[in-house]
TIGU-700443 format. One record per atom (N, C-alpha, C, O): residue in one letter; x, y, z; residue number from 1. Coordinates in Angstrom, 3 decimals. Atoms other than C-alpha are relative to their C-alpha. Example, Ala and Ser with C-alpha at 12.3 -4.5 7.8 and 13.67 -1.06 7.14 Angstrom:
{marke "a"; {0.890; -1.190; 0.000}; 1},
{marke "a"; {12.300; -4.500; 7.800}; 1},
{marke "a"; {0.900; 1.200; 0.000}; 1},
{marke "a"; {1.936; 1.181; 0.665}; 1},
{marke "s"; {-0.820; -1.190; -0.060}; 2},
{marke "s"; {13.670; -1.060; 7.140}; 2},
{marke "s"; {-0.770; 1.090; 0.730}; 2},
{marke "s"; {-0.261; 2.198; 0.899}; 2},
This chain:
{marke "m"; {1.283; -0.667; -0.174}; 1},
{marke "m"; {106.557; 112.170; 208.633}; 1},
{marke "m"; {0.219; 1.405; 0.547}; 1},
{marke "m"; {1.064; 1.623; 1.415}; 1},
{marke "i"; {-0.092; -1.390; -0.456}; 2},
{marke "i"; {106.112; 115.891; 209.128}; 2},
{marke "i"; {-0.829; 0.166; 1.265}; 2},
{marke "i"; {-1.965; -0.303; 1.342}; 2},
{marke "t"; {0.723; -0.260; -1.243}; 3},
{marke "t"; {105.137; 116.986; 212.624}; 3},
{marke "t"; {-0.213; 1.483; 0.256}; 3},
{marke "t"; {-1.095; 1.857; 1.030}; 3},
{marke "a"; {0.122; -1.444; -0.197}; 4},
{marke "a"; {105.604; 120.766; 212.433}; 4},
{marke "a"; {0.882; 0.718; -1.016}; 4},
{marke "a"; {1.729; 0.098; -1.659}; 4},
{marke "i"; {-0.904; -0.803; 0.800}; 5},
{marke "i"; {107.192; 123.571; 210.477}; 5},
{marke "i"; {1.206; 0.328; 0.870}; 5},
{marke "i"; {1.051; 0.816; 1.989}; 5},
{marke "n"; {-1.217; -0.269; -0.749}; 6},
{marke "n"; {110.805; 123.906; 211.592}; 6},
{marke "n"; {0.416; 1.450; -0.158}; 6},
{marke "n"; {0.673; 2.131; 0.834}; 6},
{marke "h"; {-0.338; -1.395; 0.269}; 7},
{marke "h"; {111.629; 127.237; 209.921}; 7},
{marke "h"; {-0.283; 0.298; -1.469}; 7},
{marke "h"; {-0.492; -0.611; -2.273}; 7},
{marke "i"; {-0.002; -0.416; 1.395}; 8},
{marke "i"; {111.346; 129.227; 206.727}; 8},
{marke "i"; {1.322; 0.694; -0.248}; 8},
{marke "i"; {1.950; 1.193; 0.686}; 8},
{marke "n"; {-1.248; -0.661; 0.354}; 9},
{marke "n"; {114.342; 130.618; 204.875}; 9},
{marke "n"; {-0.283; 1.067; -1.041}; 9},
{marke "n"; {-0.996; 0.832; -2.017}; 9},
{marke "i"; {0.069; -1.083; 0.977}; 10},
{marke "i"; {114.552; 133.928; 203.078}; 10},
{marke "i"; {1.441; 0.305; -0.384}; 10},
{marke "i"; {2.261; 0.654; 0.465}; 10},
{marke "k"; {-1.349; -0.252; 0.511}; 11},
{marke "k"; {117.642; 134.348; 200.889}; 11},
{marke "k"; {-0.065; 1.245; -0.861}; 11},
{marke "k"; {-0.812; 1.298; -1.838}; 11},
{marke "a"; {0.080; -1.292; 0.678}; 12},
{marke "a"; {118.288; 137.892; 199.719}; 12},
{marke "a"; {1.353; 0.697; 0.033}; 12},
{marke "a"; {2.213; 0.346; 0.841}; 12},
{marke "p"; {-1.223; -0.804; -0.058}; 13},
{marke "p"; {121.062; 140.387; 198.927}; 13},
{marke "p"; {0.118; 0.700; 1.353}; 13},
{marke "p"; {-0.883; 0.918; 2.035}; 13},
{marke "s"; {-0.302; -0.536; -1.325}; 14},
{marke "s"; {122.710; 141.973; 201.989}; 14},
{marke "s"; {-0.879; 1.169; 0.422}; 14},
{marke "s"; {-1.404; 1.164; 1.536}; 14},
{marke "d"; {0.790; -1.170; -0.395}; 15},
{marke "d"; {120.867; 145.319; 201.941}; 15},
{marke "d"; {-1.451; -0.363; 0.263}; 15},
{marke "d"; {-2.052; 0.153; 1.206}; 15},
{marke "l"; {1.382; 0.439; -0.215}; 16},
{marke "l"; {117.461; 143.642; 201.609}; 16},
{marke "l"; {-0.084; -0.885; 1.239}; 16},
{marke "l"; {-1.053; -0.810; 1.994}; 16},
{marke "l"; {-0.026; 0.880; -1.165}; 17},
{marke "l"; {118.412; 141.042; 204.221}; 17},
{marke "l"; {-0.090; 0.804; 1.295}; 17},
{marke "l"; {-0.793; 0.407; 2.225}; 17},
{marke "e"; {0.033; -0.854; -1.192}; 18},
{marke "e"; {118.994; 143.820; 206.771}; 18},
{marke "e"; {-1.400; 0.579; 0.208}; 18},
{marke "e"; {-1.881; 0.636; 1.340}; 18},
{marke "r"; {1.361; -0.552; -0.106}; 19},
{marke "r"; {115.576; 145.380; 206.004}; 19},
{marke "r"; {-0.995; -1.070; 0.430}; 19},
{marke "r"; {-1.904; -0.802; 1.215}; 19},
{marke "v"; {0.883; 1.112; -0.387}; 20},
{marke "v"; {113.874; 141.988; 206.305}; 20},
{marke "v"; {0.187; -0.311; 1.484}; 20},
{marke "v"; {-0.794; -0.484; 2.208}; 20},
{marke "r"; {-0.283; 0.238; -1.423}; 21},
{marke "r"; {115.603; 141.367; 209.672}; 21},
{marke "r"; {-0.652; 1.077; 0.867}; 21},
{marke "r"; {-1.316; 0.766; 1.855}; 21},
{marke "d"; {0.570; -1.104; -0.773}; 22},
{marke "d"; {114.573; 144.808; 210.938}; 22},
{marke "d"; {-1.519; -0.073; 0.042}; 22},
{marke "d"; {-2.122; 0.203; 1.079}; 22},
{marke "f"; {1.458; 0.123; 0.064}; 23},
{marke "f"; {110.972; 144.246; 209.806}; 23},
{marke "f"; {-0.500; -1.043; 1.004}; 23},
{marke "f"; {-1.372; -0.755; 1.824}; 23},
{marke "y"; {0.485; 1.066; -0.884}; 24},
{marke "y"; {110.541; 140.932; 211.625}; 24},
{marke "y"; {0.350; 0.250; 1.468}; 24},
{marke "y"; {-0.395; -0.166; 2.356}; 24},
{marke "c"; {-0.384; -0.277; -1.391}; 25},
{marke "c"; {112.378; 142.120; 214.745}; 25},
{marke "c"; {-0.668; 1.261; 0.527}; 25},
{marke "c"; {-1.334; 1.210; 1.561}; 25},
{marke "s"; {0.518; -1.278; -0.495}; 26},
{marke "s"; {111.348; 145.781; 215.090}; 26},
{marke "s"; {-1.507; 0.107; -0.094}; 26},
{marke "s"; {-2.150; 0.646; 0.808}; 26},
{marke "v"; {1.442; -0.157; 0.215}; 27},
{marke "v"; {107.825; 145.537; 213.697}; 27},
{marke "v"; {-0.787; -1.148; 0.617}; 27},
{marke "v"; {-1.801; -0.916; 1.275}; 27},
{marke "l"; {0.797; 1.155; -0.420}; 28},
{marke "l"; {106.697; 141.987; 214.529}; 28},
{marke "l"; {0.505; -0.698; 1.257}; 28},
{marke "l"; {-0.096; -1.682; 1.688}; 28},
{marke "g"; {-0.389; 0.474; -1.322}; 29},
{marke "g"; {108.681; 141.298; 217.709}; 29},
{marke "g"; {0.846; -1.258; 0.074}; 29},
{marke "g"; {1.037; -1.785; 1.170}; 29},
{marke "l"; {-0.942; 1.109; -0.090}; 30},
{marke "l"; {110.989; 138.423; 216.758}; 30},
{marke "l"; {1.342; 0.558; 0.477}; 30},
{marke "l"; {1.526; 1.774; 0.531}; 30},
{marke "h"; {-1.321; -0.464; -0.413}; 31},
{marke "h"; {114.575; 138.572; 217.990}; 31},
{marke "h"; {1.081; -0.886; -0.618}; 31},
{marke "h"; {0.863; -2.072; -0.866}; 31},
{marke "t"; {-1.110; 0.782; 0.530}; 32},
{marke "t"; {117.943; 137.505; 216.597}; 32},
{marke "t"; {0.566; -0.863; 1.119}; 32},
{marke "t"; {0.514; -0.505; 2.296}; 32},
{marke "g"; {-0.589; 0.906; -0.972}; 33},
{marke "g"; {119.633; 134.605; 218.294}; 33},
{marke "g"; {1.112; -0.801; -0.634}; 33},
{marke "g"; {1.574; -0.498; -1.734}; 33},
{marke "h"; {-1.133; 0.817; 0.448}; 34},
{marke "h"; {122.294; 131.970; 217.916}; 34},
{marke "h"; {-0.225; -0.522; -1.421}; 34},
{marke "h"; {-1.309; -0.982; -1.782}; 34},
{marke "r"; {-0.044; 0.563; 1.349}; 35},
{marke "r"; {123.172; 130.978; 214.369}; 35},
{marke "r"; {1.344; -0.679; -0.139}; 35},
{marke "r"; {2.370; -0.077; 0.176}; 35},
{marke "p"; {-1.295; 0.668; 0.184}; 36},
{marke "p"; {125.833; 128.380; 213.579}; 36},
{marke "p"; {0.925; 0.828; -0.893}; 36},
{marke "p"; {0.467; 1.689; -1.645}; 36},
{marke "a"; {-1.010; -0.756; 0.739}; 37},
{marke "a"; {129.045; 129.701; 212.034}; 37},
{marke "a"; {0.077; -0.477; -1.454}; 37},
{marke "a"; {1.063; -1.084; -1.870}; 37},
{marke "f"; {0.013; 0.329; 1.419}; 38},
{marke "f"; {128.057; 129.179; 208.406}; 38},
{marke "f"; {0.953; 0.928; -0.744}; 38},
{marke "f"; {1.326; 1.983; -0.231}; 38},
{marke "q"; {-0.885; -0.850; 0.798}; 39},
{marke "q"; {130.288; 130.561; 205.653}; 39},
{marke "q"; {-0.726; 1.238; -0.498}; 39},
{marke "q"; {-0.102; 2.279; -0.701}; 39},
{marke "s"; {0.771; -1.142; 0.486}; 40},
{marke "s"; {127.491; 132.844; 204.471}; 40},
{marke "s"; {-0.467; 0.867; 1.165}; 40},
{marke "s"; {-0.589; 0.394; 2.296}; 40},
{marke "h"; {0.532; -0.941; -0.980}; 41},
{marke "h"; {126.232; 135.924; 206.326}; 41},
{marke "h"; {-1.500; -0.254; 0.155}; 41},
{marke "h"; {-2.172; -0.641; -0.801}; 41},
{marke "g"; {1.437; 0.157; -0.197}; 42},
{marke "g"; {122.785; 135.730; 207.867}; 42},
{marke "g"; {-0.407; 0.146; 1.445}; 42},
{marke "g"; {0.403; 0.484; 2.309}; 42},
{marke "y"; {0.573; -0.110; -1.349}; 43},
{marke "y"; {120.542; 135.725; 210.909}; 43},
{marke "y"; {-1.007; -1.119; 0.206}; 43},
{marke "y"; {-1.638; -1.588; -0.741}; 43},
{marke "w"; {1.118; 0.847; -0.379}; 44},
{marke "w"; {118.278; 133.341; 212.731}; 44},
{marke "w"; {-0.890; 0.859; 0.890}; 44},
{marke "w"; {-0.426; 1.467; 1.854}; 44},
{marke "l"; {0.968; -0.779; -0.754}; 45},
{marke "l"; {115.144; 135.017; 214.036}; 45},
{marke "l"; {-0.864; -0.931; 0.832}; 45},
{marke "l"; {-1.378; -1.940; 0.349}; 45},
{marke "y"; {0.667; 0.866; -0.971}; 46},
{marke "y"; {113.471; 133.589; 217.101}; 46},
{marke "y"; {-1.323; 0.583; 0.489}; 46},
{marke "y"; {-1.485; 1.795; 0.631}; 46},
{marke "a"; {1.216; -0.274; -0.768}; 47},
{marke "a"; {109.995; 133.533; 218.608}; 47},
{marke "a"; {0.186; -0.811; 1.278}; 47},
{marke "a"; {0.103; -2.039; 1.254}; 47},
{marke "g"; {-0.343; 0.712; -1.235}; 48},
{marke "g"; {110.769; 132.683; 222.213}; 48},
{marke "g"; {1.307; -0.741; -0.188}; 48},
{marke "g"; {2.323; -0.137; -0.532}; 48},
{marke "d"; {-1.205; 0.815; 0.119}; 49},
{marke "d"; {113.261; 129.800; 222.135}; 49},
{marke "d"; {0.139; -0.687; -1.353}; 49},
{marke "d"; {1.086; -1.446; -1.563}; 49},
{marke "s"; {-0.001; 0.700; 1.290}; 50},
{marke "s"; {112.477; 128.664; 218.575}; 50},
{marke "s"; {0.438; 0.910; -1.138}; 50},
{marke "s"; {-0.110; 1.996; -1.325}; 50},
{marke "s"; {-0.402; -0.756; 1.192}; 51},
{marke "s"; {114.305; 129.877; 215.491}; 51},
{marke "s"; {-0.982; -0.370; -1.108}; 51},
{marke "s"; {-1.025; -1.518; -1.549}; 51},
{marke "i"; {1.055; 0.307; 0.963}; 52},
{marke "i"; {111.485; 130.172; 212.975}; 52},
{marke "i"; {0.243; 0.610; -1.377}; 52},
{marke "i"; {-0.331; 0.156; -2.367}; 52},
{marke "i"; {-0.353; -0.578; 1.295}; 53},
{marke "i"; {112.932; 132.392; 210.235}; 53},
{marke "i"; {1.520; 0.047; -0.090}; 53},
{marke "i"; {2.193; 0.617; 0.769}; 53},
{marke "h"; {-1.430; -0.029; 0.257}; 54},
{marke "h"; {116.406; 131.859; 208.834}; 54},
{marke "h"; {0.234; 0.916; -1.191}; 54},
{marke "h"; {-0.346; 0.724; -2.259}; 54},
{marke "l"; {-0.341; -0.939; 1.061}; 55},
{marke "l"; {117.830; 134.702; 206.773}; 55},
{marke "l"; {1.424; -0.296; -0.452}; 55},
{marke "l"; {2.330; -0.421; 0.371}; 55},
{marke "s"; {-1.347; 0.247; 0.519}; 56},
{marke "s"; {120.791; 134.049; 204.496}; 56},
{marke "s"; {0.272; 0.907; -1.184}; 56},
{marke "s"; {-0.604; 1.187; -2.001}; 56},
{marke "e"; {-0.392; -0.952; 1.036}; 57},
{marke "e"; {122.694; 136.354; 202.213}; 57},
{marke "e"; {0.208; -0.706; -1.330}; 57},
{marke "e"; {0.873; -1.739; -1.407}; 57},
{marke "a"; {-0.212; 0.471; 1.367}; 58},
{marke "a"; {122.534; 135.752; 198.473}; 58},
{marke "a"; {1.172; 0.795; -0.550}; 58},
{marke "a"; {1.022; 1.962; -0.910}; 58},
{marke "t"; {-1.188; -0.717; 0.461}; 59},
{marke "t"; {126.060; 136.632; 197.396}; 59},
{marke "t"; {0.238; -0.188; -1.489}; 59},
{marke "t"; {0.618; 0.757; -2.180}; 59},
{marke "v"; {-0.193; 0.276; 1.417}; 60},
{marke "v"; {126.275; 134.973; 193.996}; 60},
{marke "v"; {-1.303; -0.551; -0.539}; 60},
{marke "v"; {-1.829; -1.538; -0.025}; 60},
{marke "l"; {1.257; 0.447; 0.583}; 61},
{marke "l"; {123.197; 134.609; 191.843}; 61},
{marke "l"; {0.276; -1.006; -1.106}; 61},
{marke "l"; {1.073; -0.751; -2.009}; 61},
{marke "s"; {-0.104; 0.972; 1.089}; 62},
{marke "s"; {122.910; 131.483; 189.729}; 62},
{marke "s"; {-1.024; 0.379; -1.065}; 62},
{marke "s"; {-1.819; 1.299; -0.873}; 62},
{marke "a"; {0.864; -0.343; 1.136}; 63},
{marke "a"; {121.045; 131.505; 186.425}; 63},
{marke "a"; {-1.473; 0.072; 0.381}; 63},
{marke "a"; {-2.193; 0.937; -0.118}; 63},
{marke "g"; {1.420; 0.014; -0.355}; 64},
{marke "g"; {117.693; 130.680; 188.026}; 64},
{marke "g"; {-0.389; 0.931; 1.125}; 64},
{marke "g"; {-1.577; 1.175; 1.333}; 64},
{marke "d"; {0.312; -0.829; -1.159}; 65},
{marke "d"; {117.975; 132.977; 191.057}; 65},
{marke "d"; {-0.733; 1.284; -0.350}; 65},
{marke "d"; {-1.586; 1.728; 0.418}; 65},
{marke "s"; {0.661; -1.268; 0.330}; 66},
{marke "s"; {116.892; 136.135; 189.237}; 66},
{marke "s"; {-1.497; -0.197; -0.162}; 66},
{marke "s"; {-2.274; 0.689; 0.193}; 66},
{marke "d"; {1.430; 0.279; 0.121}; 67},
{marke "d"; {113.543; 134.518; 188.426}; 67},
{marke "d"; {-0.628; -0.199; 1.376}; 67},
{marke "d"; {-1.751; 0.242; 1.621}; 67},
{marke "i"; {0.520; 0.240; -1.344}; 68},
{marke "i"; {113.120; 133.418; 192.038}; 68},
{marke "i"; {-0.126; 1.317; 0.756}; 68},
{marke "i"; {-1.118; 1.546; 1.447}; 68},
{marke "i"; {0.026; -1.280; -0.696}; 69},
{marke "i"; {113.972; 136.879; 193.360}; 69},
{marke "i"; {-1.098; 0.901; -0.550}; 69},
{marke "i"; {-1.708; 1.658; 0.204}; 69},
{marke "a"; {1.008; -0.852; 0.632}; 70},
{marke "a"; {111.608; 138.560; 190.879}; 70},
{marke "a"; {-1.407; -0.354; 0.441}; 70},
{marke "a"; {-2.292; 0.500; 0.391}; 70},
{marke "t"; {1.342; 0.423; -0.397}; 71},
{marke "t"; {108.625; 136.566; 192.144}; 71},
{marke "t"; {0.095; -1.056; 1.091}; 71},
{marke "t"; {1.100; -1.760; 1.195}; 71},
{marke "t"; {0.028; 1.055; -1.011}; 72},
{marke "t"; {107.673; 134.349; 195.038}; 72},
{marke "t"; {-0.650; -1.259; -0.551}; 72},
{marke "t"; {-0.863; -2.220; 0.187}; 72},
{marke "g"; {0.596; 1.187; 0.616}; 73},
{marke "g"; {106.110; 131.899; 192.580}; 73},
{marke "g"; {-1.331; -0.325; 0.639}; 73},
{marke "g"; {-2.162; 0.561; 0.840}; 73},
{marke "y"; {1.260; 0.427; -0.600}; 74},
{marke "y"; {103.312; 129.891; 194.138}; 74},
{marke "y"; {-0.033; 0.196; 1.507}; 74},
{marke "y"; {-1.081; 0.042; 2.135}; 74},
{marke "f"; {-0.041; -0.256; -1.442}; 75},
{marke "f"; {104.460; 130.682; 197.665}; 75},
{marke "f"; {-0.751; 1.291; 0.280}; 75},
{marke "f"; {-0.378; 2.346; -0.233}; 75},
{marke "n"; {0.862; -1.149; -0.202}; 76},
{marke "n"; {101.801; 133.053; 198.949}; 76},
{marke "n"; {0.284; 0.772; 1.276}; 76},
{marke "n"; {0.436; 1.993; 1.231}; 76},
{marke "h"; {-0.201; -0.730; -1.245}; 77},
{marke "h"; {102.363; 133.870; 202.617}; 77},
{marke "h"; {0.467; -0.912; 1.129}; 77},
{marke "h"; {0.394; -2.139; 1.049}; 77},
{marke "i"; {-0.368; 0.632; -1.260}; 78},
{marke "i"; {103.677; 132.976; 206.051}; 78},
{marke "i"; {-1.097; 0.368; 0.985}; 78},
{marke "i"; {-1.559; 1.509; 0.989}; 78},
{marke "a"; {1.025; -0.307; -1.004}; 79},
{marke "a"; {101.128; 132.711; 208.873}; 79},
{marke "a"; {0.560; -0.249; 1.389}; 79},
{marke "a"; {1.208; -1.263; 1.645}; 79},
{marke "f"; {-0.464; 0.092; -1.386}; 80},
{marke "f"; {101.888; 133.316; 212.539}; 80},
{marke "f"; {-1.178; 0.093; 0.951}; 80},
{marke "f"; {-2.125; 0.838; 0.699}; 80},
{marke "s"; {0.942; -0.176; -1.107}; 81},
{marke "s"; {99.819; 132.839; 215.680}; 81},
{marke "s"; {0.541; 1.132; 0.855}; 81},
{marke "s"; {1.732; 1.164; 1.166}; 81},
{marke "c"; {-0.458; -1.212; -0.693}; 82},
{marke "c"; {99.953; 136.110; 217.607}; 82},
{marke "c"; {-0.864; 0.319; 1.211}; 82},
{marke "c"; {-1.923; -0.274; 1.418}; 82},
{marke "q"; {0.739; -0.528; -1.139}; 83},
{marke "q"; {98.825; 137.904; 220.746}; 83},
{marke "q"; {-0.007; 1.517; -0.074}; 83},
{marke "q"; {0.872; 2.118; -0.693}; 83},
{marke "d"; {0.123; -1.447; -0.160}; 84},
{marke "d"; {97.713; 141.481; 221.456}; 84},
{marke "d"; {-0.240; 0.728; -1.319}; 84},
{marke "d"; {0.644; 1.392; -1.860}; 84},
{marke "l"; {0.411; -0.607; 1.266}; 85},
{marke "l"; {95.846; 142.668; 218.379}; 85},
{marke "l"; {0.173; 1.517; 0.010}; 85},
{marke "l"; {0.710; 2.080; -0.945}; 85},
{marke "a"; {-0.078; -1.465; -0.053}; 86},
{marke "a"; {95.655; 146.314; 219.496}; 86},
{marke "a"; {1.446; 0.484; -0.071}; 86},
{marke "a"; {1.754; 1.408; -0.824}; 86},
{marke "q"; {-1.408; -0.403; 0.008}; 87},
{marke "q"; {99.388; 146.587; 220.189}; 87},
{marke "q"; {0.632; -0.259; -1.363}; 87},
{marke "q"; {1.436; 0.544; -1.839}; 87},
{marke "t"; {-0.554; 0.318; 1.319}; 88},
{marke "t"; {100.219; 144.905; 216.884}; 88},
{marke "t"; {-0.443; 1.027; -1.034}; 88},
{marke "t"; {0.362; 1.481; -1.847}; 88},
{marke "k"; {0.478; -1.035; 0.927}; 89},
{marke "k"; {98.020; 147.332; 214.952}; 89},
{marke "k"; {0.737; 1.314; 0.234}; 89},
{marke "k"; {1.141; 1.986; -0.715}; 89},
{marke "d"; {-0.743; -1.230; -0.325}; 90},
{marke "d"; {99.672; 150.239; 216.782}; 90},
{marke "d"; {1.422; -0.064; -0.552}; 90},
{marke "d"; {1.920; 0.912; -1.114}; 90},
{marke "q"; {-1.373; 0.176; 0.468}; 91},
{marke "q"; {103.114; 148.854; 215.923}; 91},
{marke "q"; {0.077; 0.124; -1.530}; 91},
{marke "q"; {0.977; 0.778; -2.056}; 91},
{marke "l"; {0.015; -0.081; 1.462}; 92},
{marke "l"; {102.246; 148.440; 212.234}; 92},
{marke "l"; {-0.211; 1.438; -0.456}; 92},
{marke "l"; {0.448; 1.906; -1.384}; 92},
{marke "e"; {0.269; -1.390; 0.360}; 93},
{marke "e"; {100.855; 151.956; 212.069}; 93},
{marke "e"; {1.195; 0.900; 0.320}; 93},
{marke "e"; {1.500; 1.819; -0.441}; 93},
{marke "l"; {-1.189; -0.758; -0.369}; 94},
{marke "l"; {103.910; 153.357; 213.868}; 94},
{marke "l"; {1.078; -0.089; -1.087}; 94},
{marke "l"; {1.753; 0.897; -1.386}; 94},
{marke "f"; {-1.009; 0.217; 1.035}; 95},
{marke "f"; {106.147; 151.871; 211.168}; 95},
{marke "f"; {-0.531; 0.265; -1.414}; 95},
{marke "f"; {0.187; 0.065; -2.394}; 95},
{marke "g"; {0.572; -0.304; 1.312}; 96},
{marke "g"; {103.798; 152.885; 208.339}; 96},
{marke "g"; {-0.233; -1.224; -0.862}; 96},
{marke "g"; {-0.178; -1.137; -2.088}; 96},
{marke "i"; {0.243; 1.248; 0.722}; 97},
{marke "i"; {103.062; 149.270; 207.379}; 97},
{marke "i"; {-1.497; -0.119; -0.273}; 97},
{marke "i"; {-2.299; -0.159; 0.660}; 97},
{marke "s"; {1.419; 0.150; 0.324}; 98},
{marke "s"; {99.774; 148.945; 205.523}; 98},
{marke "s"; {-0.404; -1.470; 0.135}; 98},
{marke "s"; {0.391; -2.378; -0.107}; 98},
{marke "y"; {0.512; 1.352; -0.207}; 99},
{marke "y"; {97.620; 145.923; 206.251}; 99},
{marke "y"; {-1.501; -0.012; -0.239}; 99},
{marke "y"; {-2.162; 1.026; -0.219}; 99},
{marke "t"; {1.446; 0.175; 0.087}; 100},
{marke "t"; {94.151; 144.541; 205.700}; 100},
{marke "t"; {-0.430; -0.917; 1.135}; 100},
{marke "t"; {0.363; -1.701; 1.656}; 100},
{marke "v"; {0.540; 0.768; -1.117}; 101},
{marke "v"; {91.912; 142.969; 208.323}; 101},
{marke "v"; {-1.102; -0.918; -0.512}; 101},
{marke "v"; {-1.945; -0.514; -1.314}; 101},
{marke "n"; {1.057; 0.952; 0.320}; 102},
{marke "n"; {89.774; 139.865; 207.965}; 102},
{marke "n"; {-0.480; -0.613; 1.314}; 102},
{marke "n"; {0.323; -1.083; 2.120}; 102},
{marke "t"; {0.582; 0.603; -1.201}; 103},
{marke "t"; {87.411; 138.661; 210.684}; 103},
{marke "t"; {-0.639; -1.323; -0.390}; 103},
{marke "t"; {-1.385; -1.392; -1.367}; 103},
{marke "v"; {0.524; 1.334; 0.274}; 104},
{marke "v"; {86.540; 134.949; 210.783}; 104},
{marke "v"; {-0.838; -0.437; 1.197}; 104},
{marke "v"; {-0.313; -1.063; 2.118}; 104},
{marke "p"; {0.839; 0.333; -1.154}; 105},
{marke "p"; {83.562; 134.498; 213.137}; 105},
{marke "p"; {-0.024; -1.491; 0.335}; 105},
{marke "p"; {-0.081; -1.860; 1.507}; 105},
{marke "e"; {0.072; 1.440; -0.243}; 106},
{marke "e"; {83.507; 130.720; 212.706}; 106},
{marke "e"; {1.155; -0.501; 0.867}; 106},
{marke "e"; {0.963; -1.383; 1.705}; 106},
{marke "t"; {-1.165; 0.409; -0.791}; 107},
{marke "t"; {87.016; 130.362; 214.169}; 107},
{marke "t"; {0.342; 0.995; 1.097}; 107},
{marke "t"; {1.314; 0.806; 1.830}; 107},
{marke "q"; {-0.216; -1.068; -0.973}; 108},
{marke "q"; {86.791; 133.469; 216.354}; 108},
{marke "q"; {1.420; 0.559; -0.101}; 108},
{marke "q"; {2.145; 0.651; 0.889}; 108},
{marke "q"; {-1.325; -0.552; 0.250}; 109},
{marke "q"; {89.906; 134.945; 214.783}; 109},
{marke "q"; {-0.099; 1.320; -0.751}; 109},
{marke "q"; {-1.042; 1.576; -1.501}; 109},
{marke "v"; {-0.228; -1.182; 0.824}; 110},
{marke "v"; {91.037; 138.264; 213.440}; 110},
{marke "v"; {1.335; -0.227; -0.679}; 110},
{marke "v"; {2.314; -0.607; -0.036}; 110},
{marke "q"; {-1.221; 0.177; 0.762}; 111},
{marke "q"; {93.628; 138.096; 210.688}; 111},
{marke "q"; {0.434; 1.344; -0.570}; 111},
{marke "q"; {-0.381; 2.100; -1.098}; 111},
{marke "l"; {-0.581; -1.168; 0.648}; 112},
{marke "l"; {95.938; 140.896; 209.584}; 112},
{marke "l"; {0.883; -0.513; -1.130}; 112},
{marke "l"; {1.663; -1.446; -0.941}; 112},
{marke "f"; {-0.804; 0.386; 1.151}; 113},
{marke "f"; {97.501; 140.611; 206.126}; 113},
{marke "f"; {0.878; 1.170; -0.416}; 113},
{marke "f"; {0.391; 2.289; -0.581}; 113},
{marke "l"; {-0.946; -1.027; 0.403}; 114},
{marke "l"; {100.622; 142.552; 205.136}; 114},
{marke "l"; {1.099; -0.644; -0.837}; 114},
{marke "l"; {1.065; -1.848; -1.090}; 114},
{marke "t"; {-1.096; 0.488; 0.829}; 115},
{marke "t"; {103.785; 142.214; 203.044}; 115},
{marke "t"; {1.323; 0.410; 0.630}; 115},
{marke "t"; {1.480; 1.549; 1.071}; 115},
{marke "d"; {-1.311; -0.345; -0.554}; 116},
{marke "d"; {107.386; 142.026; 204.269}; 116},
{marke "d"; {0.855; 0.688; -1.069}; 116},
{marke "d"; {0.460; 0.730; -2.234}; 116},
{marke "p"; {-0.817; -0.740; 0.969}; 117},
{marke "p"; {110.220; 143.994; 202.610}; 117},
{marke "p"; {0.476; -0.821; -1.206}; 117},
{marke "p"; {0.825; -0.248; -2.238}; 117},
{marke "s"; {-0.427; 0.829; 1.130}; 118},
{marke "s"; {111.140; 141.008; 200.391}; 118},
{marke "s"; {-1.162; -0.358; -0.920}; 118},
{marke "s"; {-0.968; -1.032; -1.932}; 118},
{marke "g"; {1.165; 0.268; 0.832}; 119},
{marke "g"; {107.603; 140.831; 198.984}; 119},
{marke "g"; {-0.824; -1.199; 0.421}; 119},
{marke "g"; {-1.814; -1.522; -0.234}; 119},
{marke "l"; {0.765; 1.147; -0.475}; 120},
{marke "l"; {106.400; 137.812; 200.967}; 120},
{marke "l"; {-1.222; 0.456; 0.789}; 120},
{marke "l"; {-1.156; 1.422; 1.549}; 120},
{marke "g"; {1.194; -0.298; -0.763}; 121},
{marke "g"; {102.879; 137.868; 202.333}; 121},
{marke "g"; {0.145; -0.500; 1.427}; 121},
{marke "g"; {0.750; -1.544; 1.668}; 121},
{marke "v"; {-0.037; 0.357; -1.415}; 122},
{marke "v"; {102.506; 137.756; 206.116}; 122},
{marke "v"; {-1.430; 0.068; 0.545}; 122},
{marke "v"; {-2.128; 1.069; 0.379}; 122},
{marke "e"; {1.319; 0.077; -0.633}; 123},
{marke "e"; {99.342; 136.664; 207.945}; 123},
{marke "e"; {0.203; -0.099; 1.505}; 123},
{marke "e"; {0.900; -0.994; 1.981}; 123},
{marke "l"; {-0.085; 0.011; -1.451}; 124},
{marke "l"; {99.026; 137.467; 211.648}; 124},
{marke "l"; {-1.378; -0.396; 0.542}; 124},
{marke "l"; {-2.365; 0.295; 0.291}; 124},
{marke "n"; {1.257; 0.534; -0.514}; 125},
{marke "n"; {96.323; 135.439; 213.438}; 125},
{marke "n"; {-0.128; 0.259; 1.496}; 125},
{marke "n"; {0.780; -0.029; 2.275}; 125},
{marke "f"; {0.288; -0.307; -1.402}; 126},
{marke "f"; {94.771; 136.548; 216.712}; 126},
{marke "f"; {-1.233; -0.786; 0.416}; 126},
{marke "f"; {-2.347; -0.477; -0.007}; 126},
{marke "a"; {1.079; 0.856; -0.450}; 127},
{marke "a"; {92.661; 133.891; 218.407}; 127},
{marke "a"; {-0.917; 0.733; 0.958}; 127},
{marke "a"; {-0.460; 1.454; 1.845}; 127},
{marke "q"; {1.035; -0.564; -0.866}; 128},
{marke "q"; {89.424; 134.999; 220.050}; 128},
{marke "q"; {0.174; 1.488; 0.245}; 128},
{marke "q"; {-0.063; 1.976; 1.350}; 128},
{marke "a"; {-0.208; -1.445; -0.133}; 129},
{marke "a"; {90.219; 138.648; 219.400}; 129},
{marke "a"; {-1.206; 0.797; -0.467}; 129},
{marke "a"; {-1.157; 2.026; -0.532}; 129},
{marke "i"; {1.189; -0.676; 0.534}; 130},
{marke "i"; {86.749; 139.432; 218.077}; 130},
{marke "i"; {-0.749; 0.712; 1.101}; 130},
{marke "i"; {-1.777; 1.337; 0.844}; 130},
């Protein structure tokens, strides 16, 4: 039985992997942390004590990988619970990251929608930020 999301994995070529790491760390405030000594290059990105995004280098592309890299398929976005809406907006603007805002009065949330360097959608949720 599923009880929670453990992590997501983004597999990309080395140069893109570095940009993705920088985006989640510099722009959205995650930090790199311990990663087991796998044979492949990569990073584990943490929110507090939890590794929530695993980045791994795509060194050899198999026949189907080019289709996966070209599109995210049905995978639409990652959603995070966040704090400090004003600071987050300032941070996104500082880095020139465009985003859209959606207000959900029923749940008393403000949502920011943006895209990471690999093309994945990112939803940032701010509870009671209205």
